[in-house]
N, CA, C and O atoms as a Tinker XYZ file with bonds, in Angstrom:
   472  protein
     1  N     83.394000  108.197000   92.144000    73     2
     2  CA    84.436000  108.920000   91.421000    64     1     3
     3  C     84.932000  110.052000   92.311000    63     2     4     5
     4  O     84.144000  110.642000   93.050000    81     3
     5  N     86.213000  110.362000   92.253000    73     3     6
     6  CA    86.698000  111.506000   93.036000    64     5     7
     7  C     86.050000  112.795000   92.553000    63     6     8     9
     8  O     85.543000  112.872000   91.434000    81     7
     9  N     86.076000  113.791000   93.403000    73     7    10
    10  CA    85.504000  115.070000   93.023000    64     9    11
    11  C     86.272000  115.715000   91.886000    63    10    12    13
    12  O     87.449000  115.429000   91.668000    81    11
    13  N     85.581000  116.595000   91.161000    73    11    14
    14  CA    86.227000  117.348000   90.092000    64    13    15
    15  C     86.149000  118.830000   90.428000    63    14    16    17
    16  O     85.293000  119.257000   91.202000    81    15
    17  N     87.033000  119.595000   89.850000    73    15    18
    18  CA    87.046000  121.032000   90.080000    64    17    19
    19  C     86.054000  121.703000   89.148000    63    18    20    21
    20  O     86.071000  121.486000   87.936000    81    19
    21  N     85.190000  122.521000   89.731000    73    19    22
    22  CA    84.181000  123.243000   88.963000    64    21    23
    23  C     83.898000  124.569000   89.643000    63    22    24    25
    24  O     83.495000  124.603000   90.805000    81    23
    25  N     84.108000  125.665000   88.917000    73    23    26
    26  CA    83.759000  126.984000   89.438000    64    25    27
    27  C     84.472000  127.272000   90.760000    63    26    28    29
    28  O     83.919000  127.936000   91.636000    81    27
    29  N     85.696000  126.773000   90.898000    73    27    30
    30  CA    86.485000  127.015000   92.095000    64    29    31
    31  C     86.163000  126.104000   93.266000    63    30    32    33
    32  O     86.689000  126.304000   94.361000    81    31
    33  N     85.309000  125.107000   93.059000    73    31    34
    34  CA    84.909000  124.179000   94.119000    64    33    35
    35  C     85.202000  122.747000   93.685000    63    34    36    37
    36  O     85.420000  122.485000   92.502000    81    35
    37  N     85.207000  121.832000   94.635000    73    35    38
    38  CA    85.302000  120.412000   94.327000    64    37    39
    39  C     83.909000  119.813000   94.457000    63    38    40    41
    40  O     83.310000  119.828000   95.532000    81    39
    41  N     83.403000  119.285000   93.345000    73    39    42
    42  CA    82.068000  118.703000   93.310000    64    41    43
    43  C     82.168000  117.211000   93.041000    63    42    44    45
    44  O     82.932000  116.772000   92.180000    81    43
    45  N     81.395000  116.443000   93.780000    73    43    46
    46  CA    81.353000  114.989000   93.610000    64    45    47
    47  C     80.450000  114.664000   92.424000    63    46    48    49
    48  O     79.345000  115.195000   92.304000    81    47
    49  N     80.940000  113.779000   91.544000    73    47    50
    50  CA    80.129000  113.375000   90.395000    64    49    51
    51  C     80.130000  111.859000   90.269000    63    50    52    53
    52  O     80.998000  111.173000   90.808000    81    51
    53  N     79.142000  111.356000   89.551000    73    51    54
    54  CA    79.102000  109.968000   89.124000    64    53    55
    55  C     78.733000  109.977000   87.654000    63    54    56    57
    56  O     77.878000  110.747000   87.216000    81    55
    57  N     79.396000  109.104000   86.893000    73    55    58
    58  CA    79.137000  108.981000   85.462000    64    57    59
    59  C     78.698000  107.561000   85.136000    63    58    60    61
    60  O     79.155000  106.596000   85.748000    81    59
    61  N     77.810000  107.454000   84.169000    73    59    62
    62  CA    77.315000  106.166000   83.703000    64    61    63
    63  C     77.237000  106.210000   82.192000    63    62    64    65
    64  O     77.019000  107.273000   81.609000    81    63
    65  N     77.411000  105.074000   81.558000    73    63    66
    66  CA    77.288000  105.005000   80.114000    64    65    67
    67  C     78.605000  105.246000   79.409000    63    66    68    69
    68  O     79.666000  105.290000   80.031000    81    67
    69  N     78.516000  105.402000   78.092000    73    67    70
    70  CA    79.691000  105.563000   77.248000    64    69    71
    71  C     79.977000  107.033000   76.989000    63    70    72    73
    72  O     79.060000  107.822000   76.763000    81    71
    73  N     81.244000  107.393000   77.023000    73    71    74
    74  CA    81.658000  108.787000   76.836000    64    73    75
    75  C     81.241000  109.340000   75.475000    63    74    76    77
    76  O     81.054000  110.549000   75.342000    81    75
    77  N     81.092000  108.491000   74.471000    73    75    78
    78  CA    80.729000  108.955000   73.135000    64    77    79
    79  C     79.244000  109.187000   72.929000    63    78    80    81
    80  O     78.845000  109.744000   71.906000    81    79
    81  N     78.420000  108.772000   73.876000    73    79    82
    82  CA    76.968000  108.938000   73.747000    64    81    83
    83  C     76.557000  110.364000   74.128000    63    82    84    85
    84  O     77.290000  111.044000   74.845000    81    83
    85  N     75.383000  110.824000   73.651000    73    83    86
    86  CA    74.892000  112.149000   74.050000    64    85    87
    87  C     74.766000  112.216000   75.575000    63    86    88    89
    88  O     74.378000  111.246000   76.225000    81    87
    89  N     75.101000  113.377000   76.125000    73    87    90
    90  CA    75.144000  113.529000   77.579000    64    89    91
    91  C     73.822000  114.039000   78.150000    63    90    92    93
    92  O     73.105000  114.831000   77.538000    81    91
    93  N     73.541000  113.544000   79.350000    73    91    94
    94  CA    72.440000  114.055000   80.167000    64    93    95
    95  C     73.030000  114.403000   81.524000    63    94    96    97
    96  O     73.672000  113.568000   82.161000    81    95
    97  N     72.814000  115.632000   81.964000    73    95    98
    98  CA    73.267000  116.084000   83.276000    64    97    99
    99  C     72.083000  116.063000   84.230000    63    98   100   101
   100  O     71.082000  116.741000   83.999000    81    99
   101  N     72.197000  115.286000   85.301000    73    99   102
   102  CA    71.152000  115.212000   86.319000    64   101   103
   103  C     71.525000  116.155000   87.454000    63   102   104   105
   104  O     72.605000  116.044000   88.034000    81   103
   105  N     70.627000  117.082000   87.768000    73   103   106
   106  CA    70.872000  118.048000   88.836000    64   105   107
   107  C     69.810000  117.857000   89.911000    63   106   108   109
   108  O     68.635000  118.153000   89.695000    81   107
   109  N     70.232000  117.361000   91.069000    73   107   110
   110  CA    69.326000  117.153000   92.188000    64   109   111
   111  C     69.249000  118.460000   92.973000    63   110   112   113
   112  O     70.260000  119.143000   93.136000    81   111
   113  N     68.100000  118.801000   93.443000    73   111   114
   114  CA    67.932000  120.082000   94.129000    64   113   115
   115  C     67.670000  119.952000   95.614000    63   114   116   117
   116  O     67.606000  118.850000   96.160000    81   115
   117  N     67.522000  121.083000   96.248000    73   115   118
   118  CA    67.158000  121.248000   97.651000    64   117   119
   119  C     67.998000  120.394000   98.600000    63   118   120   121
   120  O     67.465000  119.636000   99.411000    81   119
   121  N     69.309000  120.530000   98.486000    73   119   122
   122  CA    70.277000  119.904000   99.392000    64   121   123
   123  C     70.257000  118.381000   99.370000    63   122   124   125
   124  O     70.741000  117.745000  100.306000    81   123
   125  N     69.707000  117.791000   98.317000    73   123   126
   126  CA    69.675000  116.332000   98.204000    64   125   127
   127  C     70.923000  115.851000   97.465000    63   126   128   129
   128  O     71.461000  116.554000   96.609000    81   127
   129  N     71.374000  114.649000   97.806000    73   127   130
   130  CA    72.541000  114.065000   97.170000    64   129   131
   131  C     72.212000  113.466000   95.817000    63   130   132   133
   132  O     71.055000  113.172000   95.515000    81   131
   133  N     73.250000  113.288000   95.004000    73   131   134
   134  CA    73.073000  112.653000   93.692000    64   133   135
   135  C     72.523000  111.244000   93.821000    63   134   136   137
   136  O     71.928000  110.726000   92.876000    81   135
   137  N     72.711000  110.617000   94.970000    73   135   138
   138  CA    72.225000  109.252000   95.184000    64   137   139
   139  C     70.696000  109.171000   95.232000    63   138   140   141
   140  O     70.137000  108.074000   95.240000    81   139
   141  N     70.024000  110.308000   95.265000    73   139   142
   142  CA    68.554000  110.323000   95.277000    64   141   143
   143  C     67.952000  110.027000   93.905000    63   142   144   145
   144  O     66.758000  109.744000   93.801000    81   143
   145  N     68.780000  110.089000   92.842000    73   143   146
   146  CA    68.262000  109.734000   91.523000    64   145   147
   147  C     67.982000  108.237000   91.500000    63   146   148   149
   148  O     68.872000  107.447000   91.815000    81   147
   149  N     66.766000  107.825000   91.135000    73   147   150
   150  CA    66.453000  106.388000   91.097000    64   149   151
   151  C     67.372000  105.651000   90.127000    63   150   152   153
   152  O     67.540000  106.067000   88.980000    81   151
   153  N     67.952000  104.576000   90.586000    73   151   154
   154  CA    68.869000  103.805000   89.742000    64   153   155
   155  C     68.163000  103.296000   88.488000    63   154   156   157
   156  O     68.786000  103.174000   87.434000    81   155
   157  N     66.868000  102.997000   88.595000    73   155   158
   158  CA    66.111000  102.542000   87.421000    64   157   159
   159  C     66.068000  103.631000   86.341000    63   158   160   161
   160  O     66.135000  103.328000   85.150000    81   159
   161  N     65.959000  104.881000   86.754000    73   159   162
   162  CA    65.974000  105.997000   85.802000    64   161   163
   163  C     67.333000  106.080000   85.109000    63   162   164   165
   164  O     67.417000  106.160000   83.883000    81   163
   165  N     68.399000  106.061000   85.921000    73   163   166
   166  CA    69.755000  106.125000   85.367000    64   165   167
   167  C     69.981000  104.968000   84.390000    63   166   168   169
   168  O     70.473000  105.176000   83.281000    81   167
   169  N     69.624000  103.755000   84.803000    73   167   170
   170  CA    69.815000  102.579000   83.946000    64   169   171
   171  C     69.021000  102.697000   82.647000    63   170   172   173
   172  O     69.517000  102.324000   81.584000    81   171
   173  N     67.802000  103.208000   82.723000    73   171   174
   174  CA    66.996000  103.328000   81.502000    64   173   175
   175  C     67.598000  104.361000   80.550000    63   174   176   177
   176  O     67.527000  104.191000   79.333000    81   175
   177  N     68.179000  105.411000   81.081000    73   175   178
   178  CA    68.835000  106.408000   80.226000    64   177   179
   179  C     70.092000  105.827000   79.574000    63   178   180   181
   180  O     70.353000  106.061000   78.394000    81   179
   181  N     70.858000  105.076000   80.346000    73   179   182
   182  CA    72.059000  104.430000   79.801000    64   181   183
   183  C     71.660000  103.411000   78.733000    63   182   184   185
   184  O     72.293000  103.331000   77.680000    81   183
   185  N     70.619000  102.639000   79.005000    73   183   186
   186  CA    70.144000  101.651000   78.028000    64   185   187
   187  C     69.641000  102.310000   76.744000    63   186   188   189
   188  O     69.652000  101.698000   75.676000    81   187
   189  N     69.197000  103.570000   76.860000    73   187   190
   190  CA    68.765000  104.330000   75.679000    64   189   191
   191  C     69.955000  105.028000   75.013000    63   190   192   193
   192  O     69.778000  105.880000   74.142000    81   191
   193  N     71.161000  104.658000   75.430000    73   191   194
   194  CA    72.425000  105.148000   74.862000    64   193   195
   195  C     72.705000  106.616000   75.170000    63   194   196   197
   196  O     73.058000  107.398000   74.288000    81   195
   197  N     72.540000  106.967000   76.434000    73   195   198
   198  CA    72.950000  108.281000   76.918000    64   197   199
   199  C     74.095000  108.124000   77.905000    63   198   200   201
   200  O     74.187000  107.131000   78.626000    81   199
   201  N     74.955000  109.115000   77.920000    73   199   202
   202  CA    75.981000  109.235000   78.951000    64   201   203
   203  C     75.342000  110.063000   80.060000    63   202   204   205
   204  O     74.939000  111.202000   79.824000    81   203
   205  N     75.246000  109.517000   81.244000    73   203   206
   206  CA    74.554000  110.170000   82.352000    64   205   207
   207  C     75.572000  110.657000   83.369000    63   206   208   209
   208  O     76.438000  109.903000   83.812000    81   207
   209  N     75.456000  111.926000   83.732000    73   207   210
   210  CA    76.328000  112.533000   84.739000    64   209   211
   211  C     75.443000  113.110000   85.830000    63   210   212   213
   212  O     74.548000  113.909000   85.558000    81   211
   213  N     75.696000  112.704000   87.058000    73   211   214
   214  CA    74.988000  113.263000   88.217000    64   213   215
   215  C     76.040000  113.867000   89.136000    63   214   216   217
   216  O     77.170000  113.383000   89.188000    81   215
   217  N     75.679000  114.913000   89.856000    73   215   218
   218  CA    76.628000  115.508000   90.789000    64   217   219
   219  C     75.922000  116.057000   92.017000    63   218   220   221
   220  O     74.739000  116.399000   91.992000    81   219
   221  N     76.692000  116.126000   93.086000    73   219   222
   222  CA    76.201000  116.762000   94.314000    64   221   223
   223  C     76.440000  118.261000   94.189000    63   222   224   225
   224  O     77.560000  118.693000   93.915000    81   223
   225  N     75.394000  119.051000   94.389000    73   223   226
   226  CA    75.551000  120.497000   94.399000    64   225   227
   227  C     76.495000  120.928000   95.513000    63   226   228   229
   228  O     76.755000  120.160000   96.439000    81   227
   229  N     76.999000  122.126000   95.431000    73   227   230
   230  CA    77.788000  122.693000   96.524000    64   229   231
   231  C     76.976000  122.584000   97.815000    63   230   232   233
   232  O     75.753000  122.724000   97.799000    81   231
   233  N     77.647000  122.340000   98.907000    73   231   234
   234  CA    77.023000  122.196000  100.233000    64   233   235
   235  C     76.112000  120.975000  100.353000    63   234   236   237
   236  O     75.318000  120.891000  101.290000    81   235
   237  N     76.214000  120.036000   99.425000    73   235   238
   238  CA    75.379000  118.832000   99.493000    64   237   239
   239  C     76.248000  117.593000   99.304000    63   238   240   241
   240  O     77.240000  117.614000   98.575000    81   239
   241  N     75.857000  116.523000   99.970000    73   239   242
   242  CA    76.524000  115.240000   99.777000    64   241   243
   243  C     78.017000  115.300000   99.999000    63   242   244   245
   244  O     78.483000  115.794000  101.025000    81   243
   245  N     78.770000  114.794000   99.029000    73   243   246
   246  CA    80.227000  114.730000   99.135000    64   245   247
   247  C     80.924000  115.914000   98.473000    63   246   248   249
   248  O     82.154000  115.962000   98.435000    81   247
   249  N     80.158000  116.865000   97.954000    73   247   250
   250  CA    80.769000  118.051000   97.358000    64   249   251
   251  C     81.263000  118.995000   98.445000    63   250   252   253
   252  O     80.911000  118.871000   99.618000    81   251
   253  N     82.087000  119.938000   98.015000    73   251   254
   254  CA    82.710000  120.874000   98.953000    64   253   255
   255  C     81.668000  121.674000   99.731000    63   254   256   257
   256  O     80.675000  122.151000   99.182000    81   255
   257  N     81.932000  121.800000  101.014000    73   255   258
   258  CA    81.067000  122.582000  101.901000    64   257   259
   259  C     81.661000  123.975000  102.052000    63   258   260   261
   260  O     82.874000  124.132000  102.193000    81   259
   261  N     80.821000  124.958000  102.024000    73   259   262
   262  CA    81.252000  126.337000  102.187000    64   261   263
   263  C     80.976000  126.747000  103.631000    63   262   264   265
   264  O     80.066000  127.529000  103.908000    81   263
   265  N     81.774000  126.206000  104.536000    73   263   266
   266  CA    81.543000  126.402000  105.963000    64   265   267
   267  C     81.462000  127.863000  106.361000    63   266   268   269
   268  O     80.715000  128.216000  107.274000    81   267
   269  N     82.217000  128.712000  105.692000    73   267   270
   270  CA    82.176000  130.127000  106.051000    64   269   271
   271  C     80.944000  130.823000  105.500000    63   270   272   273
   272  O     80.643000  131.953000  105.883000    81   271
   273  N     80.229000  130.150000  104.600000    73   271   274
   274  CA    79.038000  130.739000  103.989000    64   273   275
   275  C     77.936000  129.703000  103.918000    63   274   276   277
   276  O     77.383000  129.469000  102.843000    81   275
   277  N     77.605000  129.083000  105.024000    73   275   278
   278  CA    76.628000  127.997000  105.036000    64   277   279
   279  C     75.246000  128.497000  104.625000    63   278   280   281
   280  O     74.822000  129.594000  104.991000    81   279
   281  N     74.569000  127.667000  103.863000    73   279   282
   282  CA    73.191000  127.960000  103.477000    64   281   283
   283  C     72.274000  127.745000  104.673000    63   282   284   285
   284  O     72.538000  126.909000  105.537000    81   283
   285  N     71.216000  128.501000  104.704000    73   283   286
   286  CA    70.211000  128.320000  105.741000    64   285   287
   287  C     69.489000  127.003000  105.523000    63   286   288   289
   288  O     69.658000  126.363000  104.486000    81   287
   289  N     68.696000  126.603000  106.483000    73   287   290
   290  CA    67.904000  125.387000  106.322000    64   289   291
   291  C     67.041000  125.501000  105.070000    63   290   292   293
   292  O     66.427000  126.544000  104.843000    81   291
   293  N     66.981000  124.441000  104.246000    73   291   294
   294  CA    66.194000  124.501000  103.009000    64   293   295
   295  C     64.734000  124.907000  103.242000    63   294   296   297
   296  O     64.161000  125.642000  102.437000    81   295
   297  N     64.134000  124.438000  104.329000    73   295   298
   298  CA    62.735000  124.790000  104.584000    64   297   299
   299  C     62.584000  126.282000  104.864000    63   298   300   301
   300  O     61.598000  126.897000  104.458000    81   299
   301  N     63.566000  126.865000  105.559000    73   299   302
   302  CA    63.523000  128.299000  105.829000    64   301   303
   303  C     63.718000  129.090000  104.542000    63   302   304   305
   304  O     63.037000  130.089000  104.314000    81   303
   305  N     64.644000  128.645000  103.706000    73   303   306
   306  CA    64.870000  129.326000  102.431000    64   305   307
   307  C     63.610000  129.266000  101.576000    63   306   308   309
   308  O     63.234000  130.266000  100.964000    81   307
   309  N     62.949000  128.104000  101.523000    73   307   310
   310  CA    61.720000  127.966000  100.737000    64   309   311
   311  C     60.640000  128.918000  101.251000    63   310   312   313
   312  O     59.942000  129.554000  100.461000    81   311
   313  N     60.505000  129.013000  102.555000    73   311   314
   314  CA    59.520000  129.927000  103.139000    64   313   315
   315  C     59.858000  131.377000  102.796000    63   314   316   317
   316  O     58.987000  132.145000  102.386000    81   315
   317  N     61.123000  131.744000  102.965000    73   315   318
   318  CA    61.533000  133.114000  102.669000    64   317   319
   319  C     61.403000  133.415000  101.178000    63   318   320   321
   320  O     61.084000  134.542000  100.800000    81   319
   321  N     61.647000  132.420000  100.333000    73   319   322
   322  CA    61.495000  132.602000   98.897000    64   321   323
   323  C     60.042000  132.884000   98.541000    63   322   324   325
   324  O     59.764000  133.680000   97.645000    81   323
   325  N     59.119000  132.236000   99.235000    73   323   326
   326  CA    57.694000  132.417000   98.934000    64   325   327
   327  C     57.229000  133.851000   99.202000    63   326   328   329
   328  O     56.215000  134.287000   98.657000    81   327
   329  N     57.961000  134.577000  100.030000    73   327   330
   330  CA    57.622000  135.978000  100.300000    64   329   331
   331  C     58.674000  136.933000   99.727000    63   330   332   333
   332  O     58.693000  138.120000  100.053000    81   331
   333  N     59.548000  136.398000   98.866000    73   331   334
   334  CA    60.517000  137.235000   98.170000    64   333   335
   335  C     61.731000  137.661000   98.967000    63   334   336   337
   336  O     62.391000  138.636000   98.605000    81   335
   337  N     62.045000  136.953000  100.047000    73   335   338
   338  CA    63.163000  137.358000  100.891000    64   337   339
   339  C     64.301000  136.349000  100.957000    63   338   340   341
   340  O     65.189000  136.490000  101.797000    81   339
   341  N     64.300000  135.345000  100.105000    73   339   342
   342  CA    65.317000  134.292000  100.181000    64   341   343
   343  C     66.718000  134.836000   99.989000    63   342   344   345
   344  O     67.666000  134.307000  100.568000    81   343
   345  N     66.872000  135.885000   99.185000    73   343   346
   346  CA    68.208000  136.406000   98.919000    64   345   347
   347  C     68.876000  136.938000  100.184000    63   346   348   349
   348  O     70.098000  137.086000  100.221000    81   347
   349  N     68.090000  137.226000  101.219000    73   347   350
   350  CA    68.677000  137.682000  102.483000    64   349   351
   351  C     69.431000  136.569000  103.193000    63   350   352   353
   352  O     70.308000  136.847000  104.011000    81   351
   353  N     69.104000  135.300000  102.894000    73   351   354
   354  CA    69.677000  134.167000  103.599000    64   353   355
   355  C     70.603000  133.312000  102.742000    63   354   356   357
   356  O     71.418000  132.560000  103.278000    81   355
   357  N     70.492000  133.413000  101.434000    73   355   358
   358  CA    71.288000  132.547000  100.556000    64   357   359
   359  C     72.727000  133.049000  100.473000    63   358   360   361
   360  O     72.952000  134.223000  100.182000    81   359
   361  N     73.707000  132.172000  100.723000    73   359   362
   362  CA    75.105000  132.597000  100.657000    64   361   363
   363  C     75.653000  132.629000   99.235000    63   362   364   365
   364  O     76.776000  133.083000   99.013000    81   363
   365  N     74.868000  132.151000   98.268000    73   363   366
   366  CA    75.256000  132.189000   96.861000    64   365   367
   367  C     73.975000  132.206000   96.054000    63   366   368   369
   368  O     72.888000  131.939000   96.565000    81   367
   369  N     74.131000  132.524000   94.784000    73   367   370
   370  CA    72.972000  132.704000   93.918000    64   369   371
   371  C     72.753000  131.496000   93.016000    63   370   372   373
   372  O     73.630000  130.646000   92.862000    81   371
   373  N     71.586000  131.443000   92.436000    73   371   374
   374  CA    71.271000  130.397000   91.472000    64   373   375
   375  C     72.252000  130.459000   90.299000    63   374   376   377
   376  O     72.628000  129.425000   89.748000    81   375
   377  N     72.661000  131.657000   89.924000    73   375   378
   378  CA    73.623000  131.788000   88.824000    64   377   379
   379  C     74.964000  131.138000   89.181000    63   378   380   381
   380  O     75.645000  130.618000   88.297000    81   379
   381  N     75.356000  131.158000   90.463000    73   379   382
   382  CA    76.573000  130.465000   90.892000    64   381   383
   383  C     76.424000  128.963000   90.690000    63   382   384   385
   384  O     77.351000  128.292000   90.238000    81   383
   385  N     75.262000  128.450000   91.024000    73   383   386
   386  CA    75.019000  127.019000   90.880000    64   385   387
   387  C     74.921000  126.623000   89.410000    63   386   388   389
   388  O     75.314000  125.516000   89.043000    81   387
   389  N     74.401000  127.516000   88.563000    73   387   390
   390  CA    74.386000  127.250000   87.123000    64   389   391
   391  C     75.823000  127.172000   86.605000    63   390   392   393
   392  O     76.140000  126.325000   85.770000    81   391
   393  N     76.687000  128.055000   87.099000    73   391   394
   394  CA    78.096000  128.007000   86.706000    64   393   395
   395  C     78.762000  126.719000   87.187000    63   394   396   397
   396  O     79.651000  126.194000   86.516000    81   395
   397  N     78.338000  126.209000   88.343000    73   395   398
   398  CA    78.854000  124.910000   88.812000    64   397   399
   399  C     78.522000  123.818000   87.794000    63   398   400   401
   400  O     79.368000  122.985000   87.468000    81   399
   401  N     77.288000  123.830000   87.297000    73   399   402
   402  CA    76.861000  122.827000   86.314000    64   401   403
   403  C     77.678000  122.938000   85.031000    63   402   404   405
   404  O     78.108000  121.929000   84.471000    81   403
   405  N     77.885000  124.152000   84.575000    73   403   406
   406  CA    78.694000  124.365000   83.374000    64   405   407
   407  C     80.119000  123.887000   83.619000    63   406   408   409
   408  O     80.743000  123.297000   82.737000    81   407
   409  N     80.630000  124.144000   84.817000    73   407   410
   410  CA    81.973000  123.699000   85.163000    64   409   411
   411  C     82.106000  122.186000   85.163000    63   410   412   413
   412  O     83.145000  121.658000   84.766000    81   411
   413  N     81.073000  121.481000   85.600000    73   411   414
   414  CA    81.082000  120.009000   85.557000    64   413   415
   415  C     81.200000  119.556000   84.106000    63   414   416   417
   416  O     82.023000  118.699000   83.784000    81   415
   417  N     80.382000  120.130000   83.239000    73   415   418
   418  CA    80.427000  119.749000   81.829000    64   417   419
   419  C     81.780000  120.097000   81.212000    63   418   420   421
   420  O     82.340000  119.300000   80.459000    81   419
   421  N     82.305000  121.270000   81.523000    73   419   422
   422  CA    83.617000  121.671000   80.993000    64   421   423
   423  C     84.713000  120.718000   81.449000    63   422   424   425
   424  O     85.565000  120.319000   80.654000    81   423
   425  N     84.693000  120.350000   82.734000    73   423   426
   426  CA    85.727000  119.449000   83.272000    64   425   427
   427  C     85.702000  118.093000   82.588000    63   426   428   429
   428  O     86.727000  117.416000   82.506000    81   427
   429  N     84.533000  117.694000   82.097000    73   427   430
   430  CA    84.389000  116.407000   81.417000    64   429   431
   431  C     84.464000  116.556000   79.900000    63   430   432   433
   432  O     84.228000  115.594000   79.168000    81   431
   433  N     84.792000  117.764000   79.423000    73   431   434
   434  CA    84.906000  118.060000   77.991000    64   433   435
   435  C     83.611000  117.756000   77.236000    63   434   436   437
   436  O     83.633000  117.227000   76.125000    81   435
   437  N     82.486000  118.100000   77.861000    73   435   438
   438  CA    81.171000  117.920000   77.244000    64   437   439
   439  C     80.694000  119.282000   76.758000    63   438   440   441
   440  O     80.541000  120.212000   77.549000    81   439
   441  N     80.462000  119.393000   75.458000    73   439   442
   442  CA    80.069000  120.674000   74.868000    64   441   443
   443  C     78.566000  120.911000   74.898000    63   442   444   445
   444  O     78.109000  122.053000   74.949000    81   443
   445  N     77.797000  119.819000   74.865000    73   443   446
   446  CA    76.337000  119.922000   74.871000    64   445   447
   447  C     75.774000  118.826000   75.749000    63   446   448   449
   448  O     76.316000  117.723000   75.808000    81   447
   449  N     74.672000  119.138000   76.437000    73   447   450
   450  CA    74.035000  118.121000   77.274000    64   449   451
   451  C     72.559000  118.455000   77.455000    63   450   452   453
   452  O     72.154000  119.618000   77.474000    81   451
   453  N     71.786000  117.409000   77.584000    73   451   454
   454  CA    70.416000  117.566000   78.048000    64   453   455
   455  C     70.505000  117.742000   79.558000    63   454   456   457
   456  O     71.435000  117.235000   80.186000    81   455
   457  N     69.553000  118.450000   80.144000    73   455   458
   458  CA    69.571000  118.681000   81.591000    64   457   459
   459  C     68.243000  118.219000   82.182000    63   458   460   461
   460  O     67.169000  118.564000   81.691000    81   459
   461  N     68.348000  117.432000   83.242000    73   459   462
   462  CA    67.161000  117.001000   83.987000    64   461   463
   463  C     67.378000  117.414000   85.431000    63   462   464   465
   464  O     68.402000  117.090000   86.033000    81   463
   465  N     66.411000  118.128000   85.981000    73   463   466
   466  CA    66.543000  118.594000   87.361000    64   465   467
   467  C     65.368000  118.180000   88.214000    63   466   468   469
   468  O     64.271000  117.921000   87.718000    81   467
   469  N     65.620000  118.123000   89.505000    73   467   470
   470  CA    64.561000  117.814000   90.466000    64   469   471
   471  C     64.608000  118.837000   91.575000    63   470   472
   472  O     63.803000  118.777000   92.505000    81   471
């Protein structure tokens, strides 16, 4: 699916299932693409009558890259986070990424969703 506008960025999404079914938003973490979600998981959720939406986070996969504000290597961020210094290297906050998720749901006119993250 083409990217959608969310929180001022273009984010790549994939949708599965029927639009009228309850929604589940899959959020992949640590710079991984939406394609990392096991297809068997997605299929089982669709078979259980859920509308499944997965997306690439900012700076990941086919979503918009913030070249002027590139994130540090994920392993370095994880190390710095373990000692409380990750904010020195992160070009955006977790709250920005939460707003991206809300923007995905808003763009798809979804008012409520279950959230599964990795």
